[in-house]
Structures are given as structure tokens and as C-alpha cells.
N, CA, C and O atoms as a GROMACS GRO file, in nm:
protein
  320
    1MET      N    1   0.084  -0.116   0.000
    1MET     CA    2   0.000   0.000   0.000
    1MET      C    3   0.090   0.124   0.000
    1MET      O    4   0.185   0.134   0.077
    2GLU      N    5   0.057   0.214  -0.085
    2GLU     CA    6   0.139   0.333  -0.106
    2GLU      C    7   0.154   0.416   0.021
    2GLU      O    8   0.262   0.468   0.049
    3LEU      N    9   0.046   0.429   0.098
    3LEU     CA   10   0.052   0.511   0.218
    3LEU      C   11   0.152   0.455   0.318
    3LEU      O   12   0.226   0.531   0.380
    4ILE      N   13   0.155   0.325   0.335
    4ILE     CA   14   0.249   0.263   0.428
    4ILE      C   15   0.393   0.285   0.382
    4ILE      O   16   0.482   0.306   0.464
    5ASP      N   17   0.415   0.280   0.252
    5ASP     CA   18   0.548   0.306   0.199
    5ASP      C   19   0.594   0.448   0.230
    5ASP      O   20   0.714   0.475   0.235
    6ARG      N   21   0.500   0.538   0.251
    6ARG     CA   22   0.534   0.678   0.275
    6ARG      C   23   0.548   0.712   0.424
    6ARG      O   24   0.577   0.826   0.458
    7VAL      N   25   0.527   0.614   0.511
    7VAL     CA   26   0.539   0.640   0.654
    7VAL      C   27   0.680   0.690   0.682
    7VAL      O   28   0.779   0.633   0.636
    8GLY      N   29   0.688   0.795   0.756
    8GLY     CA   30   0.817   0.856   0.788
    8GLY      C   31   0.854   0.970   0.695
    8GLY      O   32   0.938   1.053   0.729
    9GLU      N   33   0.792   0.974   0.578
    9GLU     CA   34   0.816   1.086   0.488
    9GLU      C   35   0.721   1.199   0.526
    9GLU      O   36   0.620   1.178   0.593
   10LYS      N   37   0.754   1.317   0.481
   10LYS     CA   38   0.662   1.429   0.504
   10LYS      C   39   0.544   1.414   0.411
   10LYS      O   40   0.559   1.378   0.294
   11ILE      N   41   0.427   1.440   0.464
   11ILE     CA   42   0.304   1.434   0.386
   11ILE      C   43   0.229   1.565   0.411
   11ILE      O   44   0.223   1.613   0.524
   12SER      N   45   0.175   1.621   0.307
   12SER     CA   46   0.107   1.750   0.322
   12SER      C   47  -0.026   1.731   0.396
   12SER      O   48  -0.082   1.622   0.398
   13VAL      N   49  -0.074   1.838   0.453
   13VAL     CA   50  -0.202   1.835   0.523
   13VAL      C   51  -0.313   1.795   0.427
   13VAL      O   52  -0.403   1.719   0.463
   14ASP      N   53  -0.308   1.846   0.305
   14ASP     CA   54  -0.411   1.812   0.206
   14ASP      C   55  -0.410   1.663   0.173
   14ASP      O   56  -0.516   1.602   0.158
   15GLU      N   57  -0.290   1.605   0.160
   15GLU     CA   58  -0.280   1.461   0.132
   15GLU      C   59  -0.333   1.379   0.249
   15GLU      O   60  -0.405   1.281   0.229
   16LEU      N   61  -0.298   1.420   0.370
   16LEU     CA   62  -0.344   1.350   0.489
   16LEU      C   63  -0.496   1.360   0.502
   16LEU      O   64  -0.562   1.262   0.534
   17LEU      N   65  -0.549   1.477   0.477
   17LEU     CA   66  -0.693   1.497   0.482
   17LEU      C   67  -0.763   1.409   0.379
   17LEU      O   68  -0.868   1.351   0.408
   18ALA      N   69  -0.707   1.399   0.260
   18ALA     CA   70  -0.765   1.314   0.155
   18ALA      C   71  -0.769   1.168   0.199
   18ALA      O   72  -0.866   1.098   0.172
   19VAL      N   73  -0.664   1.123   0.267
   19VAL     CA   74  -0.660   0.985   0.316
   19VAL      C   75  -0.771   0.962   0.418
   19VAL      O   76  -0.843   0.862   0.412
   20PHE      N   77  -0.785   1.055   0.513
   20PHE     CA   78  -0.887   1.039   0.617
   20PHE      C   79  -1.028   1.057   0.565
   20PHE      O   80  -1.123   1.009   0.627
   21GLN      N   81  -1.045   1.124   0.454
   21GLN     CA   82  -1.178   1.142   0.397
   21GLN      C   83  -1.218   1.028   0.305
   21GLN      O   84  -1.335   1.016   0.267
   22ASP      N   85  -1.124   0.943   0.269
   22ASP     CA   86  -1.152   0.824   0.190
   22ASP      C   87  -1.208   0.718   0.285
   22ASP      O   88  -1.134   0.667   0.370
   23GLU      N   89  -1.336   0.685   0.272
   23GLU     CA   90  -1.402   0.597   0.369
   23GLU      C   91  -1.332   0.462   0.381
   23GLU      O   92  -1.316   0.411   0.492
   24GLY      N   93  -1.292   0.405   0.270
   24GLY     CA   94  -1.224   0.275   0.275
   24GLY      C   95  -1.094   0.282   0.351
   24GLY      O   96  -1.067   0.198   0.437
   25MET      N   97  -1.012   0.381   0.320
   25MET     CA   98  -0.883   0.397   0.387
   25MET      C   99  -0.903   0.430   0.534
   25MET      O  100  -0.832   0.379   0.620
   26CYS      N  101  -0.999   0.516   0.562
   26CYS     CA  102  -1.028   0.554   0.699
   26CYS      C  103  -1.068   0.432   0.782
   26CYS      O  104  -1.025   0.418   0.897
   27ASN      N  105  -1.148   0.344   0.724
   27ASN     CA  106  -1.190   0.222   0.795
   27ASN      C  107  -1.070   0.134   0.827
   27ASN      O  108  -1.063   0.077   0.937
   28TYR      N  109  -0.976   0.121   0.734
   28TYR     CA  110  -0.855   0.043   0.760
   28TYR      C  111  -0.776   0.103   0.874
   28TYR      O  112  -0.725   0.030   0.960
   29ILE      N  113  -0.764   0.234   0.876
   29ILE     CA  114  -0.689   0.301   0.982
   29ILE      C  115  -0.756   0.279   1.117
   29ILE      O  116  -0.689   0.252   1.216
   30VAL      N  117  -0.888   0.291   1.121
   30VAL     CA  118  -0.962   0.271   1.246
   30VAL      C  119  -0.944   0.128   1.297
   30VAL      O  120  -0.920   0.108   1.416
   31VAL      N  121  -0.954   0.030   1.210
   31VAL     CA  122  -0.935  -0.110   1.251
   31VAL      C  123  -0.794  -0.130   1.305
   31VAL      O  124  -0.775  -0.194   1.408
   32TYR      N  125  -0.695  -0.075   1.236
   32TYR     CA  126  -0.557  -0.087   1.281
   32TYR      C  127  -0.539  -0.026   1.420
   32TYR      O  128  -0.476  -0.086   1.507
   33LEU      N  129  -0.595   0.092   1.440
   33LEU     CA  130  -0.583   0.157   1.571
   33LEU      C  131  -0.658   0.080   1.679
   33LEU      O  132  -0.613   0.076   1.794
   34ARG      N  133  -0.772   0.021   1.645
   34ARG     CA  134  -0.844  -0.063   1.741
   34ARG      C  135  -0.761  -0.185   1.781
   34ARG      O  136  -0.759  -0.223   1.898
   35LEU      N  137  -0.692  -0.245   1.684
   35LEU     CA  138  -0.606  -0.360   1.714
   35LEU      C  139  -0.491  -0.318   1.805
   35LEU      O  140  -0.456  -0.390   1.899
   36LEU      N  141  -0.431  -0.203   1.777
   36LEU     CA  142  -0.323  -0.153   1.863
   36LEU      C  143  -0.374  -0.125   2.005
   36LEU      O  144  -0.308  -0.158   2.103
   37THR      N  145  -0.492  -0.065   2.013
   37THR     CA  146  -0.552  -0.035   2.143
   37THR      C  147  -0.579  -0.163   2.220
   37THR      O  148  -0.549  -0.173   2.339
   38SER      N  149  -0.637  -0.261   2.152
   38SER     CA  150  -0.666  -0.389   2.216
   38SER      C  151  -0.538  -0.455   2.266
   38SER      O  152  -0.535  -0.508   2.378
   39ALA      N  153  -0.434  -0.452   2.185
   39ALA     CA  154  -0.307  -0.512   2.226
   39ALA      C  155  -0.252  -0.443   2.350
   39ALA      O  156  -0.202  -0.509   2.441
   40GLN      N  157  -0.259  -0.310   2.353
   40GLN     CA  158  -0.209  -0.235   2.468
   40GLN      C  159  -0.292  -0.263   2.593
   40GLN      O  160  -0.238  -0.280   2.702
   41LEU      N  161  -0.423  -0.267   2.577
   41LEU     CA  162  -0.511  -0.296   2.691
   41LEU      C  163  -0.480  -0.434   2.748
   41LEU      O  164  -0.475  -0.451   2.870
   42GLN      N  165  -0.460  -0.531   2.661
   42GLN     CA  166  -0.433  -0.667   2.708
   42GLN      C  167  -0.292  -0.679   2.766
   42GLN      O  168  -0.269  -0.756   2.859
   43LYS      N  169  -0.199  -0.603   2.712
   43LYS     CA  170  -0.061  -0.604   2.763
   43LYS      C  171  -0.056  -0.544   2.904
   43LYS      O  172   0.018  -0.592   2.990
   44LYS      N  173  -0.133  -0.439   2.926
   44LYS     CA  174  -0.136  -0.370   3.056
   44LYS      C  175  -0.266  -0.402   3.131
   44LYS      O  176  -0.324  -0.316   3.196
   45GLU      N  177  -0.309  -0.527   3.120
   45GLU     CA  178  -0.438  -0.568   3.174
   45GLU      C  179  -0.453  -0.536   3.323
   45GLU      O  180  -0.559  -0.491   3.366
   46GLU      N  181  -0.348  -0.558   3.401
   46GLU     CA  182  -0.356  -0.533   3.545
   46GLU      C  183  -0.396  -0.389   3.576
   46GLU      O  184  -0.476  -0.364   3.666
   47PHE      N  185  -0.340  -0.295   3.501
   47PHE     CA  186  -0.372  -0.155   3.523
   47PHE      C  187  -0.514  -0.122   3.480
   47PHE      O  188  -0.588  -0.056   3.553
   48PHE      N  189  -0.552  -0.167   3.360
   48PHE     CA  190  -0.679  -0.128   3.302
   48PHE      C  191  -0.799  -0.207   3.353
   48PHE      O  192  -0.913  -0.164   3.335
   49GLU      N  193  -0.776  -0.323   3.418
   49GLU     CA  194  -0.890  -0.404   3.462
   49GLU      C  195  -0.976  -0.331   3.564
   49GLU      O  196  -1.095  -0.362   3.578
   50ASN      N  197  -0.920  -0.234   3.634
   50ASN     CA  198  -0.998  -0.158   3.732
   50ASN      C  199  -1.102  -0.067   3.667
   50ASN      O  200  -1.194  -0.019   3.734
   51PHE      N  201  -1.089  -0.043   3.538
   51PHE     CA  202  -1.185   0.040   3.466
   51PHE      C  203  -1.302  -0.041   3.410
   51PHE      O  204  -1.400   0.016   3.363
   52LEU      N  205  -1.291  -0.172   3.414
   52LEU     CA  206  -1.396  -0.258   3.359
   52LEU      C  207  -1.510  -0.272   3.458
   52LEU      O  208  -1.490  -0.266   3.579
   53GLU      N  209  -1.630  -0.290   3.406
   53GLU     CA  210  -1.748  -0.302   3.491
   53GLU      C  211  -1.805  -0.443   3.487
   53GLU      O  212  -1.790  -0.514   3.387
   54GLY      N  213  -1.870  -0.483   3.594
   54GLY     CA  214  -1.945  -0.608   3.598
   54GLY      C  215  -1.862  -0.734   3.590
   54GLY      O  216  -1.909  -0.835   3.538
   55GLY      N  217  -1.740  -0.730   3.640
   55GLY     CA  218  -1.656  -0.849   3.640
   55GLY      C  219  -1.610  -0.894   3.503
   55GLY      O  220  -1.566  -1.008   3.485
   56GLN      N  221  -1.619  -0.806   3.407
   56GLN     CA  222  -1.580  -0.838   3.270
   56GLN      C  223  -1.428  -0.852   3.261
   56GLN      O  224  -1.354  -0.776   3.323
   57THR      N  225  -1.381  -0.950   3.185
   57THR     CA  226  -1.237  -0.964   3.164
   57THR      C  227  -1.193  -0.872   3.051
   57THR      O  228  -1.274  -0.828   2.970
   58MET      N  229  -1.064  -0.844   3.047
   58MET     CA  230  -1.012  -0.757   2.941
   58MET      C  231  -1.032  -0.821   2.804
   58MET      O  232  -1.063  -0.753   2.707
   59LYS      N  233  -1.013  -0.953   2.798
   59LYS     CA  234  -1.032  -1.023   2.671
   59LYS      C  235  -1.177  -1.009   2.625
   59LYS      O  236  -1.202  -0.986   2.507
   60ASP      N  237  -1.273  -1.023   2.718
   60ASP     CA  238  -1.415  -1.005   2.684
   60ASP      C  239  -1.441  -0.862   2.636
   60ASP      O  240  -1.509  -0.841   2.535
   61PHE      N  241  -1.386  -0.765   2.708
   61PHE     CA  242  -1.406  -0.625   2.669
   61PHE      C  243  -1.354  -0.601   2.528
   61PHE      O  244  -1.422  -0.540   2.446
   62CYS      N  245  -1.234  -0.648   2.502
   62CYS     CA  246  -1.174  -0.625   2.369
   62CYS      C  247  -1.255  -0.693   2.260
   62CYS      O  248  -1.272  -0.636   2.152
   63SER      N  249  -1.303  -0.813   2.286
   63SER     CA  250  -1.380  -0.882   2.181
   63SER      C  251  -1.518  -0.821   2.162
   63SER      O  252  -1.572  -0.826   2.052
   64GLN      N  253  -1.575  -0.764   2.267
   64GLN     CA  254  -1.709  -0.707   2.257
   64GLN      C  255  -1.709  -0.561   2.213
   64GLN      O  256  -1.806  -0.516   2.152
   65VAL      N  257  -1.604  -0.488   2.242
   65VAL     CA  258  -1.603  -0.345   2.213
   65VAL      C  259  -1.495  -0.307   2.112
   65VAL      O  260  -1.525  -0.244   2.010
   66SER      N  261  -1.372  -0.344   2.137
   66SER     CA  262  -1.262  -0.301   2.051
   66SER      C  263  -1.271  -0.356   1.910
   66SER      O  264  -1.234  -0.288   1.815
   67PHE      N  265  -1.320  -0.479   1.895
   67PHE     CA  266  -1.321  -0.543   1.764
   67PHE      C  267  -1.451  -0.523   1.688
   67PHE      O  268  -1.460  -0.560   1.571
   68VAL      N  269  -1.552  -0.466   1.751
   68VAL     CA  270  -1.682  -0.450   1.686
   68VAL      C  271  -1.684  -0.316   1.612
   68VAL      O  272  -1.662  -0.211   1.672
   69ALA      N  273  -1.711  -0.322   1.483
   69ALA     CA  274  -1.715  -0.200   1.403
   69ALA      C  275  -1.830  -0.110   1.448
   69ALA      O  276  -1.934  -0.157   1.492
   70ARG      N  277  -1.808   0.019   1.436
   70ARG     CA  278  -1.907   0.121   1.470
   70ARG      C  279  -1.949   0.116   1.618
   70ARG      O  280  -2.062   0.148   1.652
   71THR      N  281  -1.856   0.075   1.704
   71THR     CA  282  -1.880   0.074   1.847
   71THR      C  283  -1.786   0.174   1.912
   71THR      O  284  -1.666   0.173   1.884
   72SER      N  285  -1.840   0.258   1.997
   72SER     CA  286  -1.756   0.353   2.067
   72SER      C  287  -1.677   0.279   2.174
   72SER      O  288  -1.732   0.197   2.248
   73CYS      N  289  -1.551   0.307   2.180
   73CYS     CA  290  -1.462   0.238   2.274
   73CYS      C  291  -1.406   0.345   2.367
   73CYS      O  292  -1.288   0.380   2.358
   74ASN      N  293  -1.490   0.397   2.457
   74ASN     CA  294  -1.449   0.514   2.533
   74ASN      C  295  -1.430   0.491   2.682
   74ASN      O  296  -1.424   0.587   2.758
   75LYS      N  297  -1.422   0.368   2.726
   75LYS     CA  298  -1.402   0.348   2.869
   75LYS      C  299  -1.253   0.336   2.900
   75LYS      O  300  -1.187   0.440   2.907
   76PRO      N  301  -1.196   0.217   2.919
   76PRO     CA  302  -1.054   0.213   2.953
   76PRO      C  303  -0.964   0.266   2.842
   76PRO      O  304  -0.858   0.322   2.870
   77ALA      N  305  -1.004   0.249   2.718
   77ALA     CA  306  -0.919   0.289   2.606
   77ALA      C  307  -0.894   0.439   2.603
   77ALA      O  308  -0.794   0.484   2.548
   78ALA      N  309  -0.984   0.517   2.661
   78ALA     CA  310  -0.968   0.662   2.659
   78ALA      C  311  -0.848   0.706   2.742
   78ALA      O  312  -0.798   0.817   2.725
   79ASP      N  313  -0.802   0.619   2.831
   79ASP     CA  314  -0.691   0.655   2.918
   79ASP      C  315  -0.555   0.617   2.864
   79ASP      O  316  -0.454   0.635   2.932
   80LEU      N  317  -0.550   0.565   2.741
   80LEU     CA  318  -0.421   0.526   2.684
   80LEU      C  319  -0.340   0.647   2.667
   80LEU      O  320  -0.226   0.640   2.620
   0.00000   0.00000   0.00000
């Protein structure tokens, strides 16, 4: 993918805006960031488990919230 090849290079604001306004590309970026967030939450599970409600495990939270498209993930993930 051309965008990944350009990581680390300077990119203009207009080019970046065009990437984020492309729904397909934007969806890929969101999924990637959700995966990174899930990995961080699970890596630091001891710290973040105190933010979970109802005895939910971090793995359950990630599978129910982080991986579900069009779901707001604003509880423990907001503190990253």
C-alpha cells in the first residue's frame, strides 16, 4: 500500500486529509488503531482491569467493544 510506503516521509495536510476522507482507507486506519488499542489494553491488563465493569475480563471487553465496528470504545481505552 502506497501510504504505508510513505510512513516517515513528510506528507502534506491536504494529502493526509484526503486519506482520512476516503471511507475505505479511513476504515482500515480505524481497525488498525483498534487492534493496537486492544493489544495495549491486554498487555497492561492489570492496570486497566480496574476500569472494567461487571466483572468483565479484558479479553471479553476487547472482543465485545474493541473489535466491533461502529462501536464507541471510550471506557478504559480513553486513558491510553
